[in-house]
N, C-alpha and C positions, 0 to 999 in steps of 0.2 A: 945414371939412367939417361936414355936419349931424349932429345927435346920433344916436347909435347906437340902432337899433331894439331894443326890449325883447326879450331872449332871444337876441340875435345875439352869438356869441362874439367876444371881442376878440383880435386877432392878436398872438401872442407868438412869441418864439424866431425873430426875423428873421435873415436871412442877414448876411454880413459887412458889408454896406452899411448895415444898419439901415434908416434912411429912413422916409418917411411912407407912409400908406396909398395904394396904387395902385388897388386894386379892392375894392369892398365889395358883397357879395351879401346882400340882406335878404329873408328869408321867401320865397324863390323857389319858385314853383309852376308845373309844366307838366303839364297833363292833355291826353290825346288821346281824342277821341270815336271809338269803334269801332262800325261798322255792320255789319249782316249781312242776308242774304236778298236776293231779287231786287230789292226796292224800296229797299234801303239803309237799312232801319229802324235806329235806334240800338240797339246791343246793350249798351252800357255805357261806362265811362270808365276809361281807363288812367292811373293816378296815377304817372307816370314820376318826377317830382320833386315832393316834397310838403312844402314848408316849409324849404328849405335856406338857412342863413345862415353866412357866414364873411367874413373880411377877408384881404387879401393885401398885404404891404408891398413896396415897391420893393427889388429885389435878392434877394427871398426865393423859395424854392421850397416850394409846398405840394403834397404828395402826396395825391391823392384815390383811395382804394382801396375794393374791394368786389367781390362776385361779379358775373358777367355778368348784365345786366338790372336792376341796382340803381339805375340812373339817372345814372351818372357821365358818360357821353358826352352825354346830353341836357342835363345841367348845363353842360358845356363849350360845347355848341351854343347854349344860351341866353345864355351870356356873350358869345359871338361874334355874337349876334343872327341866327344862321342859323335858329334857332327863336325865335319870339316868346313870352315867358313868358305863362302864363295870368294870373298875378298876381305880386306881389313886385317888387323893384327890383334892377337891376344898375347900380351907380355906378362909372364908370371915370374916373379923374382928375378926380373931383369932379362929373361930369356924369352924369345918369341917362339910360340908353340906351333903355329900353323904349318910350318914346313918340316917339322920333325917326323921321323918314321915311328912306327909302333914301338920298336925296340928303344928308340931314343926317348919316347914318352913315358916308358915304364917307371923310371924314377919319379917323374912328376905325378904320376897317378897316386903315389903314396902321399904326396904333399897336398893334393886337392882331392877331396872326397865329396860325396853327395848323400843327402837324405831325400828319399823319394816321397811322393805324395801318398801313394797307396801302401800302407804298412803291411798288407797281406801279400800282394802280388810282387813286392820287391824282395821277399824272403823265400828261399828254396823250401817248399813244403816237405821235401823228402829228407832234410837235414835237421837235426836237433839245433837248438839255439847255441849250444856249446860248439858244434861243428861249424855253424854259420860265423860265429865270432873268431874261431880258431883258424878258419881258412885264410883270411888275409894276413894273419900273423905269420903263417907258414910261407905263403906265396911271396911276400915282400921280405922275408927273412928277418922280421922284427924280433921274433922269439923262436930260435931254431929248434929247441928241444920240447918234447911232448908235455913233460911235467911243467915246464915254465909256461906253456900255452894254457894249460889248465888253470894255473894260478892267475894268469893274465885275464882269462875269461871271467873267473869269479870276481876279480877286481873290477873289471868293466861293468859287470851286471850290478854290482853294488853302487858304483858311481852314477849309474843312471836310474837308480831307485828300484831295482829288482833284487831278488833273492838269488844266492848262488845255486839253489835247487832248480831255478828256472833253466839252467843249462841243459837239463835232461828232457825238457819239454820240446814239442814240435810247435811251429807257429800257429796251427789251428787250435791248439789247446790254450791260447792266450787271448786276451781281449785286444781291441784295437789300440788302446793306449799302451799296453804292454808291448805289442809288436812294434809300435813306433819307437819305444824306448830301446828295443833290440836294434832297430835300424840306426839309431843315434850311437849306440855302443859300437856297432860295426864300422861306422864312419870314424869314430874316435880311436879305434883299435891301432891304426897305423901312425898315430900321432901327426895328423895333417896340420898344415898352416891355414888352409882355407877350406871351408865347408860351404858347398852350394845347397841351400835348403829349398827344395822345389815343392812349395805349398805343403810343408810338412804337417800342418794342423787342419787342413781343410776337410779331411775325411773323419774328423774326430768330434765328439760332443764338445759343447762350449766349455764345460767345467774341465774336461781333459785337455782342451786347448791351452787353458791358462797354466796347467801343470807343466805341459811340454815347453811352453814359452819360458816359464821360470827355470826349468831344467837347462834349456839352452843358454840362458843368461848366466846361470851359475857355472856351467862348463866353460863358457867363454872367459869368465873372470878367473877361473882356476888355471886354464891352460893357455890363455892368451890367444884364443882362436879368433879368426876372421870369418864373417858370414856374408854371403849374398843370399838374402832372404826374399824368395819369390812368393808373392801372394796376390790375391785379388781383392782382399779385404783390408781396406785402409785402417779399420779399427784394430786389427791384429798387428799390422805393421807398426802402428804407433808406439806399441809397448816395447818393441825390441830394437828398432832401428835408430841409428845415429843420423843418417841421411836417407832420403827417399827419392827415388827416380820413378817417374810416371811414364808408362809406355802406351802408345796408341798406334795400332796398325803398323807395327815394325819399327817405330821411331820413339825416341825419348822426347817428350814434349815439355817436361819440367823436372828439374833436379835441384835439391837444396837441403838444408838441415831440416830435421824432423819438425822442430818448433816453428821454423819459418814457414814450412809448407802448410801446416795446419792452421796457423794464425793469419797467414797472408798468401794464399794461393794466387798465382797470376794467370795460369792457363785456364780457359773455360772448361776444358775436360776435367782438370783437377778439381774445379769448383763443383762440377756435377757429381764427381765421385764422393766428395766430402759431404755434399748435401744428401746423398743416399745413406750416409752413416747415421743411424738413430741416436738421439740424445736421451738419456734415461731420466728426463724431466718432461712430463707432459705439457707443462706451460710453455717452456722454451721450445719444445718440439713444435708446438702449434704456432708459435710466433715467428720462427726463423724463415727467411726467404727460401723459395724452392727454385732449383735449376733443373728443368725437365729436358732430357735429350730426346729429340725427335729422330724417328727412323731407326734402322738397324746399322750395325757396323758394316762398312763396305767390304766387299771381298778383296783379299790380298792378291787374287788373280788379276783384278782390274782396279787398282786404287785410284781415288780421285786425283785430278790434277791440282797443282798448287798445294795448299794446306790440306793434308789428309783428313783433318777434322771438320773442314768447312761445310760439308753437307748436313751436319748435325749441330753445328755451332750456333747459338742464339745471337751472337753478335757479329757474325761474319759479314764482310763487305766484299764488293767486287774484286778488289785487290787480292783477297784471300783465295779466290778461285784460280788465279793464274800465277801466283808467286809462292814458292816454297819457303816458309819462314825458317831462318837458321836458328839453331840453338845458341842463344846469345846471353851474356851475363847482364841482367837487368839491374841487379844490385849486388854488392860483394857476396860471392858464394851462391847466388840465386840465379839459375839459368832457366830460361823458358823459350820455347819455339812458338811465338805468337807475335804477329805483326802489330797487334794492338796492345800488347803488354807494356 
């Protein structure tokens, strides 16, 4: 693998498989031009992702968390090459993806799959579950014959906790949890190495969320999968991730092992997110200190100067208003972008 770009955090805390680096994201930038008026004149640039770097080892789960609009999903879409980055590199299995044509990307699309947030909108309502699962098998040539695809579809349904009979149903005939299991089966069908899980449980009831998380963990153990798990709920991420990266306004502000992040958060934004997670003990909940964030998330059309978090930070100093904090290693494997950390 080529040398690591300056400032890009090294992956630590890999899953049980350890293994080599599967994915490397270097200084990823994605900007969107916004136009307005009758003639579509340029009104500004949305800095959706602004210099994101991380690595992901085989068999590992990296949780990517932050408030809505911070750039998590755009980061995932850039990794999938559904959005082409403005600059930076996405290196998957040693190959840089950003400059590849659609034809060159096709073999990669079998190796990198996605589970979407909405388990209904992501499934074609005009196709049966069996047709939905058989389609990628035929497109990618995984199972060339029709009878083999039928057997594979039944096997996939069983592996995700559904019945073979569900192959004859349409998505609207299934519950939200069942539809998300179909989405997982579709991602699993082409035997990927990496699955981008884009808030896969946020639209589900709490009890169903736990079932889906357990299913993802079981499948990871069985097939050696690697996950980028995007979420806004730190409580959910805690149960599945080996490491956690916290995003704010297009930037990663902290990244470290799961246990280290929850026991010793360094960035004020991470502390505020953790303070918002309820503790199921009324006594401890009443006693713990509170970190209240003031104001709203700034617009990515006009991000603040210096540290992007300083307008809402309870400990900000004058230096924070003019100096952009680098993502630096505060302790082994623990990176934070804060001048006061």
